[in-house]
N, C-alpha and C positions, 0 to 999 in steps of 0.2 A: 364311789364306783361310777359306772356309766349311766347317764341319765336316760330317761325314756325317749327323749327326742333324739339323743345320739344313737340309741339302738335302732330307732326307726330309720334314721338316716343311713346307718351302716347296713341295715337290712336292704334298703333300696339300692345301696351301692353293691351289695352282695348279689342281689337278683339281676342288677344291670350287667354285672360281670358274667353272669351265668348264661353263656350263649347257647349251651345245649338245653337250657331250661329244664334240667333234670335234677335240680336240687343242689347236690354238692358241686364244688368248683374243681375243674381240672387244671393242670399246669398251663394248658393253652389259654384258659380263661385269664390267668394272671399275666401271661405274656402279652396280652392285649392292652395292659395298662401302660400308657405311654411313659410314665415316670419310671416304671420298672424296666421297660424295654430299653431305655437309654441308660439305665444305671449299670455301670460295669459289674456290680455285684448283684444285679437283678436276679440272676438264676439262683444265687445262694439265698437271697432273701425269699424268693418263691419257695425254695426247698424247705425253708424254716416253717412254712405253713403246713407242710405235709408230714404226718407222723411217719416214722420209719416204715418203709416198705409199702406205704399207701400212695395211691395216685389220685385221691380225691380228698377234699376237705369240706366239712359241713359248716353251717353257720356258726355253731358253737366254737369249733376249732379256729375259724376265721377270726372271731371276736377275741379269742384267747391270744392269738399271735399279735393281732393289731394292738392289743392292750399295752404291749411293750412300748409302743410308739407314742402313746398319749403323753403330752406334756404333763408334768406333775403340777397340780394346782396348789396354791399356797395352803388352802384349807386341808389338803391331804397330808401336808408335812407334819401337822400336829396330831395326826390320828393316833389311835391307841397303839402304844409301843409294843404291846404283847400280841396284837392281832397278826394275821398273816401279812407278809410284805406284799404291797400291791405289785402287780406285774410290771407296772411302769416305774418302779423305784429305780434309783440310779444303779443299784447293784444288779438288778434284773436286766436293765438295759445293757449293762456292760457284759453280762453273761451272754446275752443274745448276740452282741457284737463279736464276742470271743468265739462263739460257735460258728460264725461265718468264716472264720479263719481256720479253726481247728477241725479240718475235714475228717481226719481219722478218729476223732473223738477220744484222743488219749490224754485230753486235758493239758496239752502243750501245743504251742504253735512252733513248729519246726521251721528251719530255714527254707525248706522246700515249700511248705504251706504258705509262708510269708511271700516267697517269690511268686507263687501262683496268683495270689491276690494282687501283688504289685503289678504283675504283668497284665492282669485284667484291668487295673485301674489306669495304667499309663499307656496301654495299647502297644503299638509296635515301634514307636519313635525312639525308644531307648534301647541301647544294646544290652545283651545279656550280662555283659561285664558290669555295666553301670548298675543294672538292677541288682546284681549280686552284691556289689559293694554297699548299696542302700540297705539291702537285707542284712548284711553282716553288721553294718553300723547300728541298725535298729536293734538287732539282737544284743550286740555288745552293750548298748545303752540300757537295755531293759533287763538283761540276764543278771540276776544277782547270785544265783547258787551255782553258776558255772557249768550248767548242763547244756549250754549252747541252744537253748530253746526258751520260749516265753511261757511261763505258767500263768494261770489266771491271776494270781496275786501280783505277779510282776506286771501283767497287762494293766491291772487296776492302778498300780503305782505310776506307770507311764502316763496314764490318762487322768491322773489326779487333777491336773490343771485344765483339762479340756472340758468345755461346756457340753457334756453329753446331751443335756436337755435340748440344746439348740440343734445339735447335729442329728439327733435321732427322733425327730418327730416327722412322720411322713405326711406330706401335704395332700396325698391323693384321696384323703378321706373327706375333705371338706367341700 
C-alpha cells in the first residue's frame, strides 16, 4: 500500500490544491490542476473523485481515487491472492476507465456515450459523420453479443493488448 512518505506528499498536494483552505476539495480546486484542465476528459476524471451527489471530497476520498492511478510495483504483483484486490490493479484501473465512458451507469457504453467521449477528445476538427463512423467501427469491433454497445467484459477484451499501466498513471502527483 502507500508508504508514509507518499502519504505526506499526497497530503501536501491535497492542501496545496485546497484554495478555500476549508479541508475538503471542491471541483474548482481540481479544475486548477493544469494537467486536468487540459485533459479532454478532465471533467470526468474530476467527477470520479466525488461521491454521487456530493460536491466536496475529503483527504480519504482523494487518496482512494488516486490509488487507481498508482503504477503497480513488482512486489505488489505477488501479494496474497486471497486478499482484497488493490485499487490500482489492472481490473480496477479498467473499471475506472470504463466508468469515464459509461455516464448513465448502465454498465454498457452506448454509441452515444462513445460519441460524447470521442467529441471531447478530438475537439471540433472532425465532422459528426466521421465521428459517427469511428464510433460505429469501435462498437463493431468490440461488441460480441450483438447488443450494439460495449459491456465491461468487451471493454476489457479490446484493451487486452493495451498497456493500461503506462496510460493510467497520472503524473500530477509527483
